[in-house]
All heavy atoms as TSV, in Angstrom:
chain	resi	resn	atom	element	x	y	z
A	1	MET	N	N	-17.027	14.353	4.089
A	1	MET	CA	C	-17.088	12.961	4.509
A	1	MET	C	C	-16.530	12.044	3.419
A	1	MET	O	O	-15.840	11.081	3.718
A	1	MET	CB	C	-18.539	12.606	4.841
A	1	MET	CG	C	-18.692	11.216	5.359
A	1	MET	SD	S	-17.854	11.010	6.920
A	1	MET	CE	C	-18.488	9.472	7.443
A	2	THR	N	N	-16.804	12.337	2.166
A	2	THR	CA	C	-16.331	11.491	1.073
A	2	THR	C	C	-14.819	11.506	0.983
A	2	THR	O	O	-14.203	10.481	0.727
A	2	THR	CB	C	-16.934	11.960	-0.267
A	2	THR	OG1	O	-18.342	11.976	-0.145
A	2	THR	CG2	C	-16.545	11.048	-1.387
A	3	GLU	N	N	-14.202	12.680	1.220
A	3	GLU	CA	C	-12.755	12.771	1.137
A	3	GLU	C	C	-12.099	11.900	2.199
A	3	GLU	O	O	-11.085	11.258	1.935
A	3	GLU	CB	C	-12.310	14.218	1.287
A	3	GLU	CG	C	-12.743	15.090	0.126
A	3	GLU	CD	C	-12.394	16.546	0.347
A	3	GLU	OE1	O	-11.743	16.864	1.351
A	3	GLU	OE2	O	-12.776	17.356	-0.497
A	4	ASN	N	N	-12.657	11.876	3.407
A	4	ASN	CA	C	-12.096	11.025	4.451
A	4	ASN	C	C	-12.260	9.554	4.110
A	4	ASN	O	O	-11.383	8.747	4.424
A	4	ASN	CB	C	-12.747	11.316	5.798
A	4	ASN	CG	C	-12.258	12.615	6.394
A	4	ASN	OD1	O	-11.234	13.139	5.982
A	4	ASN	ND2	N	-12.992	13.121	7.351
A	5	MET	N	N	-13.343	9.189	3.476
A	5	MET	CA	C	-13.559	7.802	3.079
A	5	MET	C	C	-12.530	7.385	2.040
A	5	MET	O	O	-11.955	6.291	2.124
A	5	MET	CB	C	-14.979	7.612	2.529
A	5	MET	CG	C	-15.289	6.182	2.216
A	5	MET	SD	S	-15.312	5.145	3.665
A	5	MET	CE	C	-16.967	5.418	4.208
A	6	ILE	N	N	-12.269	8.247	1.066
A	6	ILE	CA	C	-11.264	7.939	0.048
A	6	ILE	C	C	-9.892	7.804	0.689
A	6	ILE	O	O	-9.117	6.905	0.337
A	6	ILE	CB	C	-11.267	9.020	-1.047
A	6	ILE	CG1	C	-12.572	8.964	-1.843
A	6	ILE	CG2	C	-10.086	8.825	-1.995
A	6	ILE	CD1	C	-12.767	10.099	-2.801
A	7	ALA	N	N	-9.577	8.672	1.639
A	7	ALA	CA	C	-8.285	8.597	2.327
A	7	ALA	C	C	-8.164	7.289	3.098
A	7	ALA	O	O	-7.107	6.652	3.081
A	7	ALA	CB	C	-8.129	9.791	3.264
A	8	MET	N	N	-9.221	6.879	3.756
A	8	MET	CA	C	-9.184	5.618	4.497
A	8	MET	C	C	-9.005	4.433	3.550
A	8	MET	O	O	-8.271	3.494	3.874
A	8	MET	CB	C	-10.452	5.449	5.326
A	8	MET	CG	C	-10.475	6.319	6.554
A	8	MET	SD	S	-11.847	5.966	7.657
A	8	MET	CE	C	-13.213	6.725	6.774
A	9	VAL	N	N	-9.654	4.485	2.406
A	9	VAL	CA	C	-9.506	3.398	1.426
A	9	VAL	C	C	-8.062	3.343	0.912
A	9	VAL	O	O	-7.490	2.253	0.765
A	9	VAL	CB	C	-10.506	3.587	0.259
A	9	VAL	CG1	C	-10.188	2.648	-0.884
A	9	VAL	CG2	C	-11.921	3.362	0.751
A	10	MET	N	N	-7.456	4.492	0.676
A	10	MET	CA	C	-6.072	4.519	0.195
A	10	MET	C	C	-5.124	3.935	1.237
A	10	MET	O	O	-4.210	3.178	0.905
A	10	MET	CB	C	-5.653	5.943	-0.165
A	10	MET	CG	C	-6.339	6.507	-1.385
A	10	MET	SD	S	-6.065	5.549	-2.871
A	10	MET	CE	C	-4.367	5.914	-3.189
A	11	VAL	N	N	-5.334	4.276	2.502
A	11	VAL	CA	C	-4.494	3.712	3.567
A	11	VAL	C	C	-4.724	2.205	3.667
A	11	VAL	O	O	-3.760	1.436	3.824
A	11	VAL	CB	C	-4.765	4.425	4.908
A	11	VAL	CG1	C	-4.080	3.710	6.047
A	11	VAL	CG2	C	-4.310	5.871	4.837
A	12	PHE	N	N	-5.961	1.764	3.546
A	12	PHE	CA	C	-6.255	0.332	3.579
A	12	PHE	C	C	-5.560	-0.388	2.426
A	12	PHE	O	O	-4.982	-1.467	2.617
A	12	PHE	CB	C	-7.762	0.082	3.524
A	12	PHE	CG	C	-8.114	-1.367	3.452
A	12	PHE	CD1	C	-8.051	-2.168	4.588
A	12	PHE	CD2	C	-8.499	-1.952	2.250
A	12	PHE	CE1	C	-8.364	-3.515	4.525
A	12	PHE	CE2	C	-8.807	-3.296	2.184
A	12	PHE	CZ	C	-8.748	-4.081	3.318
A	13	VAL	N	N	-5.593	0.184	1.238
A	13	VAL	CA	C	-4.923	-0.426	0.086
A	13	VAL	C	C	-3.419	-0.508	0.346
A	13	VAL	O	O	-2.780	-1.513	0.028
A	13	VAL	CB	C	-5.235	0.373	-1.212
A	13	VAL	CG1	C	-4.331	-0.054	-2.351
A	13	VAL	CG2	C	-6.697	0.198	-1.594
A	14	GLY	N	N	-2.867	0.549	0.931
A	14	GLY	CA	C	-1.445	0.533	1.254
A	14	GLY	C	C	-1.099	-0.575	2.239
A	14	GLY	O	O	-0.098	-1.276	2.073
A	15	LEU	N	N	-1.928	-0.744	3.265
A	15	LEU	CA	C	-1.681	-1.807	4.241
A	15	LEU	C	C	-1.833	-3.186	3.605
A	15	LEU	O	O	-1.079	-4.119	3.914
A	15	LEU	CB	C	-2.622	-1.650	5.425
A	15	LEU	CG	C	-2.389	-0.398	6.285
A	15	LEU	CD1	C	-3.477	-0.301	7.353
A	15	LEU	CD2	C	-1.014	-0.425	6.911
A	16	PHE	N	N	-2.787	-3.321	2.698
A	16	PHE	CA	C	-2.969	-4.576	1.974
A	16	PHE	C	C	-1.728	-4.897	1.144
A	16	PHE	O	O	-1.256	-6.037	1.101
A	16	PHE	CB	C	-4.205	-4.476	1.082
A	16	PHE	CG	C	-4.505	-5.709	0.297
A	16	PHE	CD1	C	-5.088	-6.798	0.899
A	16	PHE	CD2	C	-4.188	-5.779	-1.052
A	16	PHE	CE1	C	-5.373	-7.948	0.173
A	16	PHE	CE2	C	-4.455	-6.916	-1.782
A	16	PHE	CZ	C	-5.048	-8.007	-1.174
A	17	LEU	N	N	-1.165	-3.861	0.507
A	17	LEU	CA	C	0.034	-4.064	-0.298
A	17	LEU	C	C	1.248	-4.404	0.562
A	17	LEU	O	O	2.136	-5.136	0.128
A	17	LEU	CB	C	0.310	-2.834	-1.154
A	17	LEU	CG	C	-0.661	-2.611	-2.320
A	17	LEU	CD1	C	-0.382	-1.276	-2.986
A	17	LEU	CD2	C	-0.570	-3.746	-3.320
A	18	ILE	N	N	1.305	-3.876	1.782
A	18	ILE	CA	C	2.402	-4.241	2.685
A	18	ILE	C	C	2.333	-5.736	2.994
A	18	ILE	O	O	3.362	-6.417	3.064
A	18	ILE	CB	C	2.351	-3.391	3.966
A	18	ILE	CG1	C	2.779	-1.962	3.646
A	18	ILE	CG2	C	3.247	-3.979	5.050
A	18	ILE	CD1	C	2.631	-0.999	4.803
A	19	GLY	N	N	1.136	-6.255	3.159
A	19	GLY	CA	C	0.984	-7.697	3.330
A	19	GLY	C	C	1.490	-8.455	2.115
A	19	GLY	O	O	2.110	-9.522	2.238
A	20	GLY	N	N	1.252	-7.906	0.938
A	20	GLY	CA	C	1.768	-8.508	-0.284
A	20	GLY	C	C	3.276	-8.496	-0.341
A	20	GLY	O	O	3.897	-9.430	-0.869
A	21	VAL	N	N	3.893	-7.448	0.199
A	21	VAL	CA	C	5.356	-7.383	0.235
A	21	VAL	C	C	5.906	-8.548	1.046
A	21	VAL	O	O	6.835	-9.245	0.612
A	21	VAL	CB	C	5.832	-6.036	0.829
A	21	VAL	CG1	C	7.322	-6.066	1.102
A	21	VAL	CG2	C	5.489	-4.890	-0.096
A	22	PHE	N	N	5.337	-8.782	2.237
A	22	PHE	CA	C	5.809	-9.892	3.066
A	22	PHE	C	C	5.591	-11.228	2.373
A	22	PHE	O	O	6.449	-12.103	2.398
A	22	PHE	CB	C	5.113	-9.874	4.427
A	22	PHE	CG	C	5.604	-8.782	5.320
A	22	PHE	CD1	C	4.749	-7.791	5.752
A	22	PHE	CD2	C	6.924	-8.734	5.739
A	22	PHE	CE1	C	5.180	-6.776	6.568
A	22	PHE	CE2	C	7.382	-7.725	6.556
A	22	PHE	CZ	C	6.513	-6.733	6.983
A	23	SER	N	N	4.442	-11.382	1.738
A	23	SER	CA	C	4.131	-12.631	1.062
A	23	SER	C	C	5.094	-12.887	-0.094
A	23	SER	O	O	5.633	-13.984	-0.246
A	23	SER	CB	C	2.696	-12.596	0.549
A	23	SER	OG	O	2.406	-13.741	-0.213
A	24	LEU	N	N	5.318	-11.884	-0.915
A	24	LEU	CA	C	6.216	-12.053	-2.064
A	24	LEU	C	C	7.657	-12.266	-1.609
A	24	LEU	O	O	8.392	-13.034	-2.227
A	24	LEU	CB	C	6.113	-10.840	-2.991
A	24	LEU	CG	C	4.804	-10.711	-3.765
A	24	LEU	CD1	C	4.724	-9.372	-4.462
A	24	LEU	CD2	C	4.664	-11.839	-4.766
A	25	ALA	N	N	8.067	-11.586	-0.560
A	25	ALA	CA	C	9.430	-11.754	-0.060
A	25	ALA	C	C	9.650	-13.181	0.461
A	25	ALA	O	O	10.718	-13.767	0.251
A	25	ALA	CB	C	9.716	-10.737	1.035
A	26	ARG	N	N	8.649	-13.738	1.110
A	26	ARG	CA	C	8.777	-15.114	1.627
A	26	ARG	C	C	8.838	-16.132	0.493
A	26	ARG	O	O	9.438	-17.196	0.636
A	26	ARG	CB	C	7.611	-15.457	2.544
A	26	ARG	CG	C	7.686	-14.696	3.867
A	26	ARG	CD	C	6.608	-15.132	4.809
A	26	ARG	NE	N	6.920	-16.499	5.277
A	26	ARG	CZ	C	6.038	-17.300	5.818
A	26	ARG	NH1	N	4.784	-16.918	5.956
A	26	ARG	NH2	N	6.381	-18.505	6.213
A	27	GLN	N	N	8.227	-15.804	-0.646
A	27	GLN	CA	C	8.253	-16.710	-1.788
A	27	GLN	C	C	9.516	-16.536	-2.623
A	27	GLN	O	O	9.743	-17.287	-3.568
A	27	GLN	CB	C	7.035	-16.471	-2.680
A	27	GLN	CG	C	5.739	-16.852	-2.039
A	27	GLN	CD	C	4.543	-16.541	-2.920
A	27	GLN	OE1	O	4.688	-16.400	-4.134
A	27	GLN	NE2	N	3.371	-16.436	-2.334
A	28	GLY	N	N	10.317	-15.521	-2.295
A	28	GLY	CA	C	11.562	-15.297	-3.024
A	28	GLY	C	C	11.405	-14.419	-4.257
A	28	GLY	O	O	12.306	-14.358	-5.082
A	29	LEU	N	N	10.281	-13.763	-4.405
A	29	LEU	CA	C	10.040	-12.895	-5.554
A	29	LEU	C	C	10.389	-11.451	-5.173
A	29	LEU	O	O	9.531	-10.639	-4.865
A	29	LEU	CB	C	8.585	-13.008	-6.000
A	29	LEU	CG	C	8.133	-14.419	-6.383
A	29	LEU	CD1	C	6.647	-14.456	-6.598
A	29	LEU	CD2	C	8.871	-14.877	-7.619
A	30	LYS	N	N	11.677	-11.162	-5.198
A	30	LYS	CA	C	12.139	-9.868	-4.679
A	30	LYS	C	C	11.719	-8.691	-5.554
A	30	LYS	O	O	11.395	-7.634	-5.040
A	30	LYS	CB	C	13.647	-9.902	-4.513
A	30	LYS	CG	C	14.082	-10.923	-3.500
A	30	LYS	CD	C	15.452	-10.664	-2.990
A	30	LYS	CE	C	15.943	-11.759	-2.084
A	30	LYS	NZ	N	15.132	-12.049	-0.952
A	31	ILE	N	N	11.689	-8.853	-6.855
A	31	ILE	CA	C	11.289	-7.753	-7.740
A	31	ILE	C	C	9.816	-7.414	-7.515
A	31	ILE	O	O	9.441	-6.249	-7.429
A	31	ILE	CB	C	11.554	-8.110	-9.220
A	31	ILE	CG1	C	13.062	-8.232	-9.452
A	31	ILE	CG2	C	10.954	-7.066	-10.146
A	31	ILE	CD1	C	13.431	-8.709	-10.831
A	32	GLY	N	N	8.992	-8.431	-7.373
A	32	GLY	CA	C	7.575	-8.205	-7.086
A	32	GLY	C	C	7.372	-7.536	-5.740
A	32	GLY	O	O	6.503	-6.674	-5.581
A	33	ALA	N	N	8.197	-7.911	-4.764
A	33	ALA	CA	C	8.097	-7.305	-3.440
A	33	ALA	C	C	8.471	-5.830	-3.493
A	33	ALA	O	O	7.844	-4.998	-2.836
A	33	ALA	CB	C	8.990	-8.047	-2.449
A	34	VAL	N	N	9.479	-5.501	-4.271
A	34	VAL	CA	C	9.894	-4.091	-4.406
A	34	VAL	C	C	8.806	-3.275	-5.083
A	34	VAL	O	O	8.471	-2.171	-4.641
A	34	VAL	CB	C	11.228	-3.990	-5.183
A	34	VAL	CG1	C	11.537	-2.553	-5.549
A	34	VAL	CG2	C	12.360	-4.579	-4.368
A	35	VAL	N	N	8.226	-3.818	-6.129
A	35	VAL	CA	C	7.144	-3.110	-6.828
A	35	VAL	C	C	5.956	-2.912	-5.903
A	35	VAL	O	O	5.350	-1.835	-5.855
A	35	VAL	CB	C	6.732	-3.883	-8.106
A	35	VAL	CG1	C	5.463	-3.305	-8.723
A	35	VAL	CG2	C	7.863	-3.877	-9.116
A	36	CYS	N	N	5.642	-3.926	-5.141
A	36	CYS	CA	C	4.527	-3.855	-4.192
A	36	CYS	C	C	4.819	-2.840	-3.089
A	36	CYS	O	O	3.925	-2.104	-2.658
A	36	CYS	CB	C	4.293	-5.241	-3.616
A	36	CYS	SG	S	2.600	-5.580	-3.185
A	37	ALA	N	N	6.069	-2.783	-2.644
A	37	ALA	CA	C	6.459	-1.829	-1.596
A	37	ALA	C	C	6.343	-0.401	-2.096
A	37	ALA	O	O	5.889	0.488	-1.367
A	37	ALA	CB	C	7.878	-2.116	-1.127
A	38	VAL	N	N	6.733	-0.165	-3.337
A	38	VAL	CA	C	6.603	1.189	-3.905
A	38	VAL	C	C	5.126	1.571	-3.998
A	38	VAL	O	O	4.745	2.696	-3.650
A	38	VAL	CB	C	7.287	1.255	-5.289
A	38	VAL	CG1	C	6.965	2.546	-6.011
A	38	VAL	CG2	C	8.797	1.106	-5.131
A	39	GLY	N	N	4.297	0.654	-4.446
A	39	GLY	CA	C	2.857	0.926	-4.507
A	39	GLY	C	C	2.263	1.182	-3.136
A	39	GLY	O	O	1.420	2.062	-2.961
A	40	ALA	N	N	2.707	0.430	-2.134
A	40	ALA	CA	C	2.212	0.619	-0.772
A	40	ALA	C	C	2.612	1.995	-0.241
A	40	ALA	O	O	1.793	2.695	0.370
A	40	ALA	CB	C	2.748	-0.469	0.143
A	41	ALA	N	N	3.849	2.379	-0.498
A	41	ALA	CA	C	4.315	3.688	-0.027
A	41	ALA	C	C	3.530	4.813	-0.692
A	41	ALA	O	O	3.138	5.788	-0.041
A	41	ALA	CB	C	5.804	3.852	-0.310
A	42	MET	N	N	3.262	4.673	-1.981
A	42	MET	CA	C	2.494	5.712	-2.684
A	42	MET	C	C	1.059	5.768	-2.191
A	42	MET	O	O	0.498	6.857	-2.021
A	42	MET	CB	C	2.541	5.465	-4.196
A	42	MET	CG	C	3.892	5.723	-4.793
A	42	MET	SD	S	3.966	5.761	-6.608
A	42	MET	CE	C	3.045	4.362	-7.101
A	43	ALA	N	N	0.443	4.614	-1.957
A	43	ALA	CA	C	-0.947	4.589	-1.504
A	43	ALA	C	C	-1.094	5.182	-0.110
A	43	ALA	O	O	-2.010	5.979	0.143
A	43	ALA	CB	C	-1.488	3.159	-1.530
A	44	ILE	N	N	-0.185	4.827	0.795
A	44	ILE	CA	C	-0.270	5.376	2.157
A	44	ILE	C	C	0.009	6.875	2.146
A	44	ILE	O	O	-0.663	7.641	2.830
A	44	ILE	CB	C	0.673	4.613	3.101
A	44	ILE	CG1	C	0.140	3.195	3.291
A	44	ILE	CG2	C	0.818	5.334	4.428
A	44	ILE	CD1	C	1.051	2.292	4.081
A	45	THR	N	N	0.997	7.295	1.354
A	45	THR	CA	C	1.286	8.733	1.246
A	45	THR	C	C	0.093	9.488	0.698
A	45	THR	O	O	-0.260	10.559	1.200
A	45	THR	CB	C	2.517	8.959	0.355
A	45	THR	OG1	O	3.622	8.245	0.912
A	45	THR	CG2	C	2.856	10.431	0.255
A	46	ALA	N	N	-0.555	8.937	-0.321
A	46	ALA	CA	C	-1.728	9.587	-0.902
A	46	ALA	C	C	-2.857	9.679	0.125
A	46	ALA	O	O	-3.532	10.717	0.237
A	46	ALA	CB	C	-2.202	8.829	-2.132
A	47	GLY	N	N	-3.057	8.606	0.884
A	47	GLY	CA	C	-4.110	8.619	1.897
A	47	GLY	C	C	-3.855	9.644	2.984
A	47	GLY	O	O	-4.761	10.353	3.411
A	48	VAL	N	N	-2.611	9.737	3.424
A	48	VAL	CA	C	-2.280	10.704	4.475
A	48	VAL	C	C	-2.397	12.136	3.960
A	48	VAL	O	O	-2.923	13.013	4.642
A	48	VAL	CB	C	-0.863	10.418	5.026
A	48	VAL	CG1	C	-0.387	11.555	5.910
A	48	VAL	CG2	C	-0.852	9.106	5.799
A	49	MET	N	N	-1.931	12.371	2.757
A	49	MET	CA	C	-1.992	13.733	2.203
A	49	MET	C	C	-3.424	14.129	1.871
A	49	MET	O	O	-3.769	15.303	1.942
A	49	MET	CB	C	-1.108	13.830	0.957
A	49	MET	CG	C	0.363	13.759	1.282
A	49	MET	SD	S	1.402	13.894	-0.160
A	49	MET	CE	C	1.172	15.599	-0.544
A	50	TRP	N	N	-4.259	13.152	1.498
A	50	TRP	CA	C	-5.651	13.438	1.144
A	50	TRP	C	C	-6.446	13.807	2.385
A	50	TRP	O	O	-7.412	14.548	2.327
A	50	TRP	CB	C	-6.270	12.218	0.493
A	50	TRP	CG	C	-7.349	12.525	-0.498
A	50	TRP	CD1	C	-8.337	13.456	-0.382
A	50	TRP	CD2	C	-7.541	11.896	-1.747
A	50	TRP	NE1	N	-9.143	13.429	-1.473
A	50	TRP	CE2	C	-8.675	12.494	-2.339
A	50	TRP	CE3	C	-6.875	10.884	-2.417
A	50	TRP	CZ2	C	-9.146	12.086	-3.586
A	50	TRP	CZ3	C	-7.353	10.502	-3.645
A	50	TRP	CH2	C	-8.470	11.099	-4.221
A	51	TRP	N	N	-6.040	13.230	3.530
A	51	TRP	CA	C	-6.766	13.455	4.770
A	51	TRP	C	C	-6.651	14.905	5.137
A	51	TRP	O	O	-7.444	15.620	5.570
A	51	TRP	CB	C	-6.177	12.605	5.880
A	51	TRP	CG	C	-7.140	12.321	6.963
A	51	TRP	CD1	C	-7.854	13.219	7.697
A	51	TRP	CD2	C	-7.531	11.040	7.468
A	51	TRP	NE1	N	-8.651	12.583	8.598
A	51	TRP	CE2	C	-8.462	11.256	8.497
A	51	TRP	CE3	C	-7.157	9.752	7.138
A	51	TRP	CZ2	C	-9.034	10.202	9.200
A	51	TRP	CZ3	C	-7.729	8.721	7.828
A	51	TRP	CH2	C	-8.658	8.954	8.850
């Protein structure tokens, strides 16, 4: 049960970071958006693989 909870948290963090990508892109901060997108991709990948 704990492993599934950690996986869900990782996916949630990834989705939260995707929201940050849109926010940073709208503000014109492209480097920040790219960094956030890489973090989101890693978090979602970790959550899916952990599941």
